[in-house]
C-alpha positions as CSV (number, residue, x, y, z in Angstrom):
1,M,13.4,-36.3,84.3
2,P,14.8,-33.6,86.1
3,E,13.1,-35.3,89.0
4,L,14.7,-38.4,87.7
5,Q,18.5,-36.4,87.5
6,A,18.2,-35.3,91.1
7,S,17.2,-39.1,92.2
8,L,20.2,-40.0,90.3
9,S,22.5,-37.1,91.7
10,L,21.8,-38.4,95.4
11,A,22.3,-41.9,94.8
12,L,25.3,-41.7,92.6
13,P,27.6,-40.7,94.9
14,V,26.5,-43.5,97.3
15,F,26.6,-46.2,95.1
16,V,30.2,-45.1,95.1
17,H,30.4,-44.4,98.6
18,G,29.7,-48.4,98.9
19,L,31.6,-49.8,95.9
20,L,34.7,-48.2,97.2
21,L,34.5,-48.9,100.8
22,S,33.7,-52.5,99.6
23,L,36.5,-52.6,97.2
24,A,39.1,-52.0,100.2
25,L,38.1,-54.1,102.9
26,I,37.6,-56.9,99.9
27,V,41.3,-56.6,97.9
28,A,43.2,-58.0,100.4
29,I,45.5,-61.3,100.6
30,G,43.1,-63.9,102.4
31,A,42.2,-67.4,102.4
32,Q,39.0,-66.7,100.8
33,N,40.8,-64.4,97.5
34,A,42.8,-67.5,97.8
35,F,40.6,-69.8,97.5
36,V,39.0,-68.2,94.2
37,L,42.3,-67.6,92.7
38,R,42.5,-71.6,92.6
39,Q,39.0,-72.0,91.7
40,G,40.6,-70.4,88.2
41,L,43.4,-71.5,87.5
42,R,42.2,-75.0,87.9
43,R,38.8,-73.9,86.3
44,E,36.4,-75.7,88.6
45,H,32.9,-74.3,88.9
46,V,34.2,-71.4,88.6
47,G,30.9,-69.4,88.2
48,T,29.2,-70.9,91.1
49,I,32.1,-70.2,93.3
50,V,31.8,-66.2,91.9
51,L,28.3,-66.0,92.1
52,F,28.2,-67.8,95.7
53,C,31.3,-65.5,97.1
54,A,29.3,-62.1,95.1
55,A,26.1,-63.0,96.8
56,A,26.9,-63.9,100.3
57,D,29.0,-60.9,100.5
58,A,25.5,-58.8,99.4
59,A,23.6,-60.7,102.0
60,L,25.8,-59.7,105.1
61,I,26.0,-56.8,103.9
62,A,21.8,-56.0,103.0
63,A,21.3,-57.4,106.7
64,G,24.1,-55.5,108.1
65,V,22.7,-52.0,106.7
66,L,19.1,-53.4,107.5
67,G,19.7,-54.5,111.0
68,M,22.0,-51.6,112.3
69,A,19.1,-48.8,111.1
70,Q,16.6,-50.1,112.3
71,A,18.9,-50.3,115.5
72,L,19.8,-46.8,115.3
73,G,16.8,-45.2,114.0
74,D,15.8,-44.0,116.9
75,R,19.6,-43.5,118.3
76,P,21.3,-40.6,116.5
77,G,24.0,-40.1,119.4
78,L,24.2,-44.2,118.9
79,A,25.1,-43.3,115.3
80,R,27.7,-40.9,115.5
81,L,29.6,-42.9,118.1
82,L,29.4,-46.0,115.5
83,A,30.4,-43.5,113.2
84,L,33.1,-41.9,115.0
85,A,34.4,-45.7,115.5
86,G,33.8,-46.6,112.1
87,A,36.3,-43.8,110.9
88,A,38.6,-44.7,113.6
89,F,38.4,-48.5,112.4
90,L,38.8,-47.2,108.9
91,T,41.9,-45.5,109.8
92,V,43.7,-48.3,111.6
93,Y,43.5,-50.4,108.3
94,G,44.2,-47.8,106.3
95,I,47.5,-47.2,108.3
96,Q,48.1,-50.7,108.2
97,A,47.8,-51.5,104.7
98,L,50.8,-48.2,103.8
99,R,52.7,-50.2,106.0
100,R,51.7,-53.3,104.6
101,S,52.7,-51.7,101.4
102,R,56.5,-51.2,102.8
103,H,57.4,-55.0,102.6
104,A,57.3,-57.8,100.1
105,G,53.6,-59.7,99.9
106,R,52.1,-62.1,97.2
107,L,49.0,-64.2,96.4
108,V,49.2,-68.2,95.8
109,S,47.0,-70.7,95.3
110,L,46.3,-72.7,98.9
111,P,47.9,-76.0,99.5
112,G,46.2,-79.5,98.2
113,Q,44.0,-80.2,95.9
114,V,40.4,-79.4,96.3
115,A,37.9,-82.5,95.1
116,S,35.9,-81.7,92.2
117,G,32.7,-82.0,92.4
118,R,30.2,-79.2,92.9
119,A,28.9,-79.9,95.9
120,A,32.7,-80.5,97.8
121,V,33.6,-77.0,96.1
122,F,30.6,-75.5,96.9
123,A,31.0,-76.3,100.8
124,Q,34.9,-74.9,100.5
125,A,33.4,-71.9,99.6
126,A,31.2,-71.7,102.4
127,A,33.7,-72.8,104.8
128,F,35.5,-70.1,103.8
129,T,33.3,-67.1,104.1
130,F,31.4,-68.0,106.6
131,L,33.8,-69.4,109.1
132,N,36.3,-66.1,109.0
133,P,35.5,-64.1,111.7
134,H,36.7,-60.8,110.0
135,V,33.7,-61.3,107.6
136,Y,31.7,-60.3,110.5
137,L,33.0,-57.6,111.7
138,D,34.2,-55.8,108.4
139,T,31.2,-56.7,106.0
140,V,27.8,-56.5,108.1
141,L,29.6,-54.2,111.8
142,L,31.4,-51.9,109.8
143,V,29.8,-51.9,106.3
144,G,26.7,-52.4,107.6
145,S,27.1,-49.5,110.4
146,I,28.5,-47.3,107.3
147,G,25.6,-48.0,105.3
148,A,23.1,-47.2,107.6
149,Q,23.9,-43.7,107.5
150,Q,22.1,-43.0,104.7
151,V,18.3,-42.5,104.3
152,G,15.6,-44.5,103.3
153,S,16.2,-46.5,99.8
154,L,19.6,-44.1,99.3
155,R,20.5,-47.8,101.6
156,G,19.7,-49.7,99.2
157,W,22.1,-47.5,96.0
158,F,24.9,-48.3,99.5
159,V,24.6,-52.4,99.3
160,A,23.9,-52.2,95.1
161,G,27.5,-50.5,95.5
162,A,28.7,-52.9,97.8
163,G,27.8,-55.8,96.4
164,A,28.5,-54.6,92.7
165,A,32.4,-54.6,94.0
166,S,32.3,-58.3,95.3
167,L,30.8,-59.3,92.2
168,F,33.7,-57.4,89.9
169,W,36.6,-58.7,91.9
170,F,35.6,-62.4,92.8
171,G,34.6,-62.2,88.7
172,L,38.1,-60.8,88.1
173,L,40.0,-63.4,90.6
174,G,37.9,-66.4,88.7
175,Y,37.8,-65.5,85.4
176,G,40.7,-63.4,85.0
177,A,43.2,-65.9,87.1
178,R,45.5,-66.8,84.4
179,W,46.4,-63.3,83.6
180,L,46.1,-62.5,87.4
181,A,48.3,-65.1,89.3
182,P,51.3,-63.8,87.0
183,L,51.4,-59.9,88.3
184,F,50.3,-60.6,91.6
185,A,53.3,-63.0,92.3
186,R,55.1,-59.9,92.3
187,P,55.6,-58.2,95.5
188,R,55.6,-55.1,94.3
189,A,52.3,-55.7,92.6
190,W,50.4,-55.7,96.2
191,Q,53.0,-53.3,97.4
192,L,51.1,-51.3,94.9
193,L,47.9,-52.6,95.8
194,D,48.2,-52.1,99.9
195,L,49.6,-48.6,99.0
196,S,45.7,-48.1,96.6
197,I,44.1,-49.3,99.5
198,G,45.2,-47.4,102.5
199,G,44.8,-44.3,100.6
200,V,41.2,-44.8,100.0
201,M,40.9,-46.2,103.7
202,L,41.8,-42.6,104.7
203,V,40.2,-40.8,102.5
204,L,37.0,-43.1,103.6
205,A,37.6,-42.4,107.0
206,L,37.7,-38.3,106.9
207,L,34.4,-38.5,105.1
208,L,32.6,-40.7,108.0
209,L,34.4,-38.1,110.5
210,R,32.9,-35.2,109.0
211,Q,29.6,-36.6,109.0
212,A,29.9,-38.1,112.0
213,L,31.1,-34.6,113.6
214,S,28.4,-32.5,110.7
215,G,25.7,-34.2,113.3
216,F,26.7,-32.5,116.5
């Protein structure tokens, strides 16, 4: 029991770190979120879309973490450099979110009709996920390099936290669309959301910076 408690005491902060980082990156106005929200409003293949988007994020995060971990295994200097670069990126991203919070914004469903066939909807979900260049910068490189800083099995907890964030957010958008749409049609809601995202990003940047500098 003491060993289990000690293990959980190490794993829980890593899980929360992955959860918060993934939420901060994924909760933003974008085509993928708008697509999931629209499918929720139409009540078409919501479960399929939610599971696909969450699984795709988890797979990309895992690939990034494992790949970066292997690449950085014997290169502590490169690991610190990437950690510093990640902290800088998070700082810029956080500042941008804080700036966005000063302006009105809203999440609306995309124009046009969506084919009702499962295969067609699935193909659109794949396009919104894998044809977005930011997914590789954010999910694979940024989250992967940060997750690779963890040791051994803790990387799995980081991936689990990041994957849980994706499942929670896409599930909330898809199944809570009827309640979320009126809320996020209000510019004030997105301003508060961007303010929260900016704060989380800056806190994570400070934690990553401290972790990187502690290695010198």
